ZAMARGU-4260 file (C-alpha; in steps of 0.2 Angstrom, whole numbers, plus 5000, padded with zeros to 4 digits):
<rodrens>
0) 4952/5132/5059 | 4965/5121/5051 | 4969/5127/5033 | 4974/5114/5020 | 4987/5123/5010
5) 5005/5121/5004 | 5011/5121/5022 | 5015/5105/5030 | 5001/5097/5040 | 5007/5093/5057
10) 5000/5080/5070 | 4994/5096/5080 | 4983/5100/5066 | 4975/5083/5066 | 4972/5085/5085
15) 4964/5102/5082 | 4951/5093/5070 | 4950/5076/5078 | 4950/5081/5097 | 4945/5100/5097
20) 4933/5098/5082 | 4940/5113/5073 | 4934/5115/5055 | 4944/5112/5039 | 4946/5126/5027
25) 4954/5125/5009 | 4967/5138/5003 | 4962/5146/4987 | 4980/5145/4980 | 4980/5126/4983
30) 4963/5124/4975 | 4970/5133/4960 | 4985/5121/4958 | 4973/5106/4960 | 4962/5113/4946
35) 4977/5117/4935 | 4983/5099/4937 | 4966/5092/4932 | 4965/5102/4916 | 4982/5097/4911
40) 4979/5079/4914 | 4962/5080/4904 | 4971/5087/4889 | 4987/5077/4891 | 4978/5060/4891
45) 4968/5063/4875 | 4981/5054/4863 | 4991/5045/4876 | 4990/5029/4886 | 4988/5034/4905
50) 4985/5021/4918 | 4968/5022/4926 | 4962/5035/4914 | 4960/5025/4897 | 4967/5008/4903
55) 4960/4995/4914 | 4966/4993/4932 | 4979/4982/4941 | 4983/4967/4931 | 4970/4972/4918
60) 4980/4988/4914 | 4984/4980/4897 | 4966/4983/4891 | 4962/5000/4883 | 4946/5008/4889
65) 4936/5017/4875 | 4933/5035/4879 | 4914/5032/4881 | 4917/5020/4895 | 4931/5029/4905
70) 4920/5038/4917 | 4910/5022/4920 | 4927/5013/4924 | 4929/5025/4939 | 4912/5021/4946
75) 4915/5002/4943 | 4932/5004/4952 | 4924/5012/4968 | 4909/5000/4969 | 4919/4984/4965
80) 4932/4988/4978 | 4920/4993/4992 | 4922/4975/4998 | 4928/4977/5016 | 4922/4967/5031
85) 4923/4966/5050 | 4920/4980/5063 | 4919/4998/5057 | 4934/5009/5060 | 4932/5020/5075
90) 4925/5038/5070 | 4942/5046/5075 | 4951/5034/5063 | 4940/5038/5049 | 4941/5056/5051
95) 4960/5055/5052 | 4960/5045/5036 | 4949/5059/5027 | 4961/5072/5033 | 4976/5062/5026
100) 4967/5059/5009 | 4962/5077/5008 | 4980/5083/5011 | 4987/5071/4998 | 4975/5076/4985
105) 4978/5094/4988 | 4996/5093/4983 | 4991/5094/4965 | 4999/5078/4958 | 4983/5067/4956
110) 4973/5076/4942 | 4957/5075/4951 | 4944/5088/4951 | 4943/5101/4965 | 4925/5095/4969
115) 4932/5079/4977 | 4943/5090/4989 | 4928/5102/4993 | 4917/5087/4997 | 4929/5079/5008
120) 4930/5095/5018 | 4911/5097/5019 | 4910/5079/5026 | 4923/5083/5039 | 4916/5099/5045
125) 4898/5092/5046 | 4904/5077/5056 | 4898/5065/5042 | 4908/5049/5045 | 4908/5036/5031
130) 4906/5018/5036 | 4923/5010/5033 | 4926/4992/5039 | 4943/4987/5047 | 4947/4972/5035
135) 4952/4974/5017 | 4968/4983/5015 | 4985/4975/5010 | 4994/4991/5009 | 5001/4989/4992
140) 4991/5001/4981 | 4988/5009/4997 | 4971/5006/5006 | 4961/5002/4991 | 4947/4993/4999
145) 4945/5005/5014 | 4947/5020/5003 | 4934/5013/4991 | 4921/5014/5006 | 4926/5032/5008
150) 4924/5036/4989 | 4907/5026/4989 | 4901/5039/5001 | 4908/5054/4991 | 4898/5048/4976
155) 4882/5047/4987 | 4881/5029/4990 | 4885/5017/5005 | 4882/5022/5023 | 4888/5035/5035
160) 4887/5038/5054 | 4878/5055/5056 | 4872/5061/5073 | 4877/5044/5081 | 4866/5034/5069
165) 4870/5023/5054 | 4861/5030/5039 | 4861/5028/5020 | 4872/5041/5013 | 4859/5047/5000
170) 4847/5051/5014 | 4860/5062/5024 | 4865/5071/5008 | 4847/5075/5004 | 4844/5081/5022
175) 4859/5092/5021 | 4857/5097/5003 | 4874/5090/4998 | 4878/5086/4980 | 4887/5069/4977
180) 4903/5069/4968 | 4902/5068/4949 | 4917/5058/4942 | 4925/5068/4928 | 4942/5060/4924
185) 4950/5049/4937 | 4942/5053/4953 | 4939/5035/4957 | 4957/5030/4956 | 4963/5046/4964
190) 4952/5044/4979 | 4956/5026/4983 | 4975/5025/4978 | 4986/5029/4993 | 4991/5026/5011
195) 4978/5038/5019 | 4969/5025/5030 | 4985/5017/5037 | 4992/5035/5040 | 4976/5041/5048
200) 4976/5027/5060 | 4995/5029/5063 | 4992/5048/5067 | 4979/5043/5080 | 4991/5030/5087
205) 5005/5043/5090 | 4993/5054/5099 | 4988/5040/5111 | 5005/5032/5112 | 5011/5049/5118
210) 4998/5049/5132 | 5002/5032/5137 | 5020/5036/5139 | 5016/5051/5149 | 5005/5042/5161
215) 5018/5028/5163 | 5030/5042/5169 | 5017/5047/5181 | 5014/5030/5188 | 5033/5026/5189
220) 5036/5042/5198 | 5022/5039/5211 | 5028/5021/5214 | 5045/5029/5218 | 5036/5040/5230
225) 5028/5025/5238 | 5044/5016/5242 | 5053/5033/5246 | 5067/5029/5234 | 5083/5038/5231
230) 5084/5051/5218 | 5100/5047/5209 | 5093/5035/5196 | 5083/5049/5188 | 5097/5062/5191
235) 5104/5074/5178 | 5121/5068/5180 | 5118/5049/5180 | 5107/5050/5164 | 5118/5063/5156
240) 5132/5051/5154 | 5121/5040/5142 | 5119/5049/5126 | 5101/5046/5122 | 5088/5060/5120
245) 5073/5049/5126 | 5082/5044/5142 | 5086/5062/5146 | 5068/5067/5142 | 5060/5054/5154
250) 5073/5057/5168 | 5069/5076/5166 | 5050/5073/5168 | 5053/5062/5183 | 5063/5075/5191
255) 5050/5088/5187 | 5036/5078/5194 | 5045/5074/5210 | 5054/5090/5212 | 5044/5095/5228
260) 5040/5078/5234 | 5045/5075/5253 | 5046/5056/5250 | 5061/5055/5238 | 5077/5053/5247
265) 5095/5059/5244 | 5109/5046/5245 | 5120/5059/5254 | 5108/5061/5268 | 5106/5042/5271
270) 5120/5031/5265 | 5134/5043/5262 | 5134/5051/5279 | 5146/5038/5288 | 5133/5033/5301
275) 5127/5017/5294 | 5134/5002/5304 | 5122/4988/5300 | 5128/4972/5293 | 5112/4969/5284
280) 5104/4985/5278 | 5085/4988/5282 | 5083/5001/5269 | 5085/4995/5251 | 5101/5001/5243
285) 5094/5000/5225 | 5076/4998/5219 | 5071/4984/5207 | 5073/4987/5189 | 5055/4992/5186
290) 5058/5007/5197 | 5076/5011/5195 | 5078/5009/5176 | 5062/5019/5170 | 5073/5032/5160
295) 5082/5017/5151 | 5066/5008/5148 | 5054/5022/5143 | 5068/5032/5134 | 5069/5021/5118
300) 5050/5020/5118 | 5048/5039/5116 | 5063/5040/5104 | 5054/5027/5094 | 5038/5037/5095
305) 5047/5053/5089 | 5054/5044/5074 | 5036/5037/5070 | 5029/5054/5071 | 5042/5061/5058
310) 5039/5047/5046 | 5020/5049/5047 | 5021/5068/5045 | 5031/5065/5029 | 5019/5052/5023
315) 5003/5062/5025 | 5012/5077/5017 | 5017/5066/5002 | 5008/5062/4985 | 5005/5044/4987
320) 4995/5041/4971 | 4999/5032/4955 | 5002/5039/4942 | 5009/5056/4947 | 5005/5070/4936
325) 5019/5083/4934 | 5011/5099/4928 | 5027/5108/4928 | 5037/5095/4918 | 5021/5092/4907
330) 5021/5073/4909 | 5015/5059/4919 | 5025/5046/4929 | 5020/5029/4933 | 5027/5021/4949
335) 5023/5015/4967 | 5021/5030/4979 | 5005/5021/4985 | 5016/5007/4994 | 5014/5008/5013
340) 5030/5001/5019 | 5035/5016/5028 | 5019/5017/5038 | 5019/4998/5041 | 5037/4997/5047
345) 5034/5012/5059 | 5018/5004/5066 | 5027/4988/5070 | 5041/4997/5079 | 5028/5008/5088
350) 5018/4992/5094 | 5034/4984/5100 | 5038/4999/5110 | 5021/5001/5118 | 5020/4983/5122
355) 5036/4985/5132 | 5028/5000/5141 | 5013/4988/5145 | 5026/4975/5151 | 5034/4988/5163
360) 5017/4993/5170 | 5013/4974/5173 | 5030/4972/5182 | 5026/4988/5193 | 5008/4981/5196
365) 5016/4964/5202 | 5028/4974/5213 | 5013/4983/5221 | 5003/4967/5223 | 5017/4956/5230
370) 5020/4960/5248 | 5036/4950/5248 | 5044/4961/5235 | 5038/4978/5242 | 5038/4974/5260
375) 5027/4989/5264 | 5010/4985/5257 | 4998/4971/5261 | 4995/4957/5248 | 4986/4963/5233
380) 4985/4981/5241 | 4971/4974/5251 | 4964/4987/5263 | 4951/4975/5270 | 4953/4960/5281
385) 4967/4949/5275 | 4960/4931/5271 | 4942/4937/5271 | 4945/4951/5258 | 4955/4949/5242
390) 4959/4966/5237 | 4965/4969/5219 | 4970/4950/5216 | 4957/4949/5202 | 4963/4964/5193
395) 4981/4957/5192 | 4974/4942/5181 | 4967/4955/5169 | 4983/4965/5168 | 4993/4949/5165
400) 4981/4942/5152 | 4981/4959/5143 | 5000/4961/5142 | 5001/4943/5135 | 4990/4948/5121
405) 5001/4963/5118 | 5016/4952/5117 | 5008/4941/5103 | 5001/4957/5094 | 5018/4964/5094
410) 5025/4951/5081 | 5029/4961/5065 | 5016/4963/5051 | 5028/4971/5040 | 5036/4955/5035
415) 5020/4946/5031 | 5018/4950/5013 | 5006/4939/5003 | 5005/4941/4985 | 4988/4945/4977
420) 4979/4953/4963 | 4984/4940/4951 | 5002/4942/4957 | 5002/4960/4951 | 5004/4965/4969
425) 5018/4953/4973 | 5025/4962/4987 | 5013/4971/4999 | 5016/4981/5015 | 5000/4976/5026
430) 5001/4993/5032 | 4983/4995/5038 | 4984/4979/5047 | 5000/4985/5056 | 4992/5001/5061
435) 4976/4992/5067 | 4987/4980/5077 | 4997/4995/5084 | 4981/5003/5089 | 4975/4987/5098
440) 4991/4986/5108 | 4989/5005/5113 | 4971/5002/5118 | 4976/4987/5129 | 4990/4997/5137
445) 4977/5009/5144 | 4968/4995/5152 | 4984/4989/5161 | 4988/5007/5166 | 4971/5009/5173
450) 4974/4994/5184 | 4991/5001/5189 | 4984/5017/5195 | 4970/5009/5204 | 4984/4999/5214
455) 4994/5015/5216 | 4980/5026/5224 | 4975/5012/5236 | 4993/5011/5241 | 4994/5029/5244
460) 4979/5028/5256 | 4986/5013/5265 | 5003/5021/5268 | 4994/5038/5272 | 5007/5048/5262
465) 4996/5060/5251 | 5002/5075/5261 | 5020/5071/5257 | 5018/5068/5238 | 5023/5081/5225
470) 5011/5094/5219 | 5008/5086/5202 | 5007/5068/5208 | 4996/5073/5223 | 4984/5082/5211
475) 4983/5066/5200 | 4979/5056/5215 | 4964/5067/5220 | 4958/5067/5202 | 4958/5048/5201
480) 4950/5047/5219 | 4936/5057/5212 | 4932/5043/5200 | 4936/5029/5212 | 4934/5032/5231
485) 4945/5022/5243 | 4938/5004/5246 | 4940/4990/5258 | 4926/4978/5253 | 4926/4966/5239
490) 4915/4973/5225 | 4916/4972/5206 | 4929/4983/5199 | 4926/4983/5180 | 4916/5000/5180
495) 4930/5008/5191 | 4943/5002/5179 | 4933/5008/5164 | 4931/5025/5172 | 4950/5026/5175
500) 4954/5020/5158 | 4943/5034/5150 | 4951/5047/5161 | 4969/5042/5155 | 4964/5041/5137
505) 4954/5058/5137 | 4967/5068/5146 | 4984/5074/5142 | 4997/5071/5156 | 5003/5088/5162
510) 5019/5095/5155 | 5023/5080/5145 | 5025/5087/5128 | 5043/5084/5122
</rodrens>
């Protein structure tokens, strides 16, 4: 069970809930602090002007709201802003957003009632997933539109996914005897003001980006086995003279994966022994960059991911509401903690990094497909009759097309601010769009990796080297072969690619946690 308390919420905690389906519990001390904040703001705002309590919202903040209408204002805010469109967010993204909102509100700076927090925890634990559409957030007052769809469910309206069906929220609440949230002060604004959707999607992105990097290391190591490369390009000494942690990490993992491989050669045994007399060397002196420079290519990618994780952990453990209620100082501060620039910028950097990973995979696929480059495999790793059969020729088109889409998607969203909200929001972050585009590049990359691994396992069988591979790379080969047996005939490959892709998405590469 993951407890929401005053301790920092880590990405591992998200994984416990999102992947392992652990429940969420609420620390009593935390609930007491939230309740104290609520009562302070309720009393403090009686004879003062507090944005979103007794004023209008956005550019209409200049309008005072009568005390009799203040609660209705909160309901109006939720209903009017539940105006998203497009495909629904995936359940894992929605649940991550719910965790993020729960954590932010639990910090005790929003002045909301504890019932809002308790109800969020109930929905998480009962696997009730609010319908939240992809489009709507500009990332300025946070994810106003998407979070309004979440808030709509909390007040018993809108729709939810429950037991794999879309149902009216009211029906599910009635079925499970759940009482909708009753607005008491500013729960409407408190629920929808902040970066929780972009942060939740971002947390998911880091989880699967980590896996994509891990599988890329596996694929790169296995191709080095296929060509029986020398080991110095991932050696400790060579990489140690470059002062980047990511490069050190990738090289270390390659050494680990290939430590007991009988295919990797030492330069001392072959080129430094004084026995080479050829004028034109048969064995390749250095591999192509896509094989030889893996630590230098994947190193900055994992360094980028590590920084993204730090920023997101900071964001989800922050109060990103407005105004901020300071119980200790007995006052209220108005500002812009809801602005999503931190998340937006990191999502752009992450999608650029993962796009580069997909480009590396595509170049490695091309190496395997092109017999004139590798000089050891038939064209398109074709195990059938050359000319009559076409091997993996069709899959290369898919890889190339998908990487091209990633390259376009990797253009930055962070700099595409468009003023809106009657120019009240004159500089916006587009953080949710950035997070969704990063997600798309990661999803695409798993498609490319699936094609790469299909080519690799076919190559292993053609060269008959399985018995000489390292323990871990050989184990992965057998796992993938259980999904896709060796083939020589031309048959549709989309189902096999889908099975490989799901395996890569759903499994953590062995020993890859940094």
